[in-house]
C-alpha positions as CSV (number, residue, x, y, z in Angstrom):
1,X,10.4,21.2,15.3
2,X,7.7,22.4,13.2
3,X,6.3,20.0,11.3
4,X,3.4,20.6,9.9
5,X,2.2,17.2,8.0
6,X,3.2,14.1,6.1
7,X,3.0,14.2,2.7
8,X,4.4,10.2,1.8
9,X,6.4,7.5,3.1
10,X,9.0,6.4,0.8
11,X,9.8,3.1,0.3
12,X,12.5,1.6,-2.5
13,X,11.1,-1.5,-4.9
14,X,13.8,-2.7,-7.5
15,X,10.3,-3.8,-10.0
16,X,7.9,-0.7,-10.3
17,X,5.8,-2.7,-12.8
18,X,5.7,-5.4,-9.9
19,X,5.1,-3.3,-6.9
20,X,2.1,-1.1,-8.9
21,X,0.4,-4.6,-9.2
22,X,0.5,-5.3,-6.1
23,X,-0.6,-1.9,-4.8
24,X,-3.4,-2.1,-7.7
25,X,-5.3,-5.5,-6.5
26,X,-5.5,-4.5,-2.5
27,X,-7.5,-1.6,-4.1
28,X,-5.0,1.1,-4.4
29,X,-5.0,4.0,-6.7
30,X,-2.0,4.3,-8.5
31,X,-1.2,7.5,-9.9
32,X,1.5,10.3,-10.9
33,X,4.2,7.4,-12.5
34,X,7.3,9.1,-13.9
35,X,11.1,9.2,-14.3
36,X,12.9,10.1,-11.8
37,X,16.5,10.7,-10.5
38,X,17.5,8.0,-13.0
39,X,15.1,5.5,-12.0
40,X,11.0,6.1,-11.6
41,X,8.5,7.1,-9.2
42,X,4.7,6.8,-8.8
43,X,2.3,7.2,-5.9
44,X,0.5,5.0,-4.2
45,X,-3.4,6.4,-2.6
46,X,-3.9,3.5,0.0
47,X,-6.6,5.0,2.2
48,X,-6.1,7.9,4.4
49,X,-1.6,7.2,3.5
50,X,0.3,8.0,0.3
51,X,3.0,5.9,-0.4
52,X,5.5,6.4,-3.1
53,X,7.4,3.9,-4.5
54,X,11.1,4.9,-5.9
55,X,13.6,2.8,-8.2
56,X,16.2,4.9,-6.7
57,X,16.5,7.8,-3.6
58,X,17.8,10.6,-4.3
59,X,20.6,10.5,-1.8
60,X,21.3,6.9,-3.0
61,X,25.0,7.8,-3.0
62,X,25.6,9.3,-0.1
63,X,24.2,6.5,2.3
64,X,24.1,2.7,2.2
65,X,20.7,1.3,1.5
66,X,19.3,-2.0,0.5
67,X,17.6,-3.0,-2.7
68,X,14.1,-2.5,-1.2
69,X,12.8,-1.1,1.5
70,X,11.1,1.5,3.9
71,X,13.1,4.7,2.7
72,X,11.7,7.8,5.1
73,X,9.0,10.0,6.0
74,X,8.3,13.0,3.9
75,X,7.4,15.8,6.4
76,X,6.0,19.7,5.3
77,X,7.6,22.4,7.1
78,X,6.8,25.8,6.9
79,X,10.9,26.8,7.1
80,X,13.2,24.4,5.4
81,X,15.9,26.0,7.2
82,X,15.2,26.1,10.6
83,X,13.9,22.5,10.3
84,X,17.5,21.5,9.2
85,X,19.3,23.3,11.9
86,X,21.2,21.0,14.5
87,X,20.7,18.0,11.6
88,X,23.4,16.0,9.5
89,X,21.9,16.9,5.9
90,X,22.9,14.4,3.8
91,X,21.5,15.7,0.7
92,X,20.0,19.1,-0.8
93,X,18.5,21.4,0.4
94,X,17.3,21.7,-3.2
95,X,14.4,22.7,-5.5
96,X,11.9,19.3,-7.0
97,X,9.2,19.5,-9.2
98,X,6.6,17.3,-10.7
99,X,3.2,16.3,-10.5
100,X,3.3,17.2,-6.4
101,X,3.9,21.0,-7.8
102,X,7.4,22.6,-6.6
103,X,9.3,22.1,-3.4
104,X,12.6,22.8,-1.5
105,X,13.5,19.5,0.5
106,X,16.4,17.9,2.0
107,X,17.2,14.6,3.7
108,X,18.5,13.9,7.4
109,X,19.8,11.0,9.2
110,X,17.6,9.9,11.7
111,X,18.1,6.7,14.3
112,X,16.9,3.7,13.0
113,X,18.8,3.6,9.8
114,X,15.9,6.1,7.8
115,X,15.9,9.4,6.7
116,X,13.9,12.3,7.3
117,X,12.7,14.3,4.6
118,X,11.7,17.8,5.0
119,X,9.4,19.9,2.5
120,X,8.5,23.1,1.7
121,X,5.6,23.5,-0.9
122,X,6.7,26.8,-2.9
123,X,4.3,25.9,-5.6
124,X,1.0,24.0,-5.7
125,X,0.4,21.2,-8.4
126,X,-0.2,21.9,-11.7
127,X,-3.8,22.4,-12.5
128,X,-5.4,18.7,-13.7
129,X,-6.5,19.1,-17.3
130,X,-10.3,18.5,-17.9
131,X,-11.5,15.0,-19.0
132,X,-12.5,16.9,-22.6
133,X,-9.0,18.6,-22.9
134,X,-7.4,14.9,-22.7
135,X,-9.3,13.4,-25.0
136,X,-8.8,16.5,-27.4
137,X,-4.6,16.2,-26.7
138,X,-5.0,19.7,-25.5
139,X,-3.6,19.0,-22.0
140,X,-1.7,17.2,-20.2
141,X,1.8,18.5,-22.0
């Protein structure tokens, strides 16, 4: 495998408000909450670990999932097509965009009832708006 890094650990939650509140109380930084695939998502920075909370997984209609729990690790690769060779792909490849930039992603089945997400970074995250732009209402749209 040519995995070059870990992006995040994906976790499905039934109540995103409650989950975000839990991680905030634990000292995490919660950011980039947004609507996502008929649900919502938010990134949680807990020390060196990024956990992405989802109310619905992209592949929810393809595999049976519990109401809550660990979904998959999201792994960066330099060449997605080579990474998918020999795996059972359950979703993708497709291009997604958000606060994380633009990525080409796919999910494969893995032992233990989880999936692996492989992703290629196609474009970096957008530049954050400066504090003065946000105050003036000119940034962040």
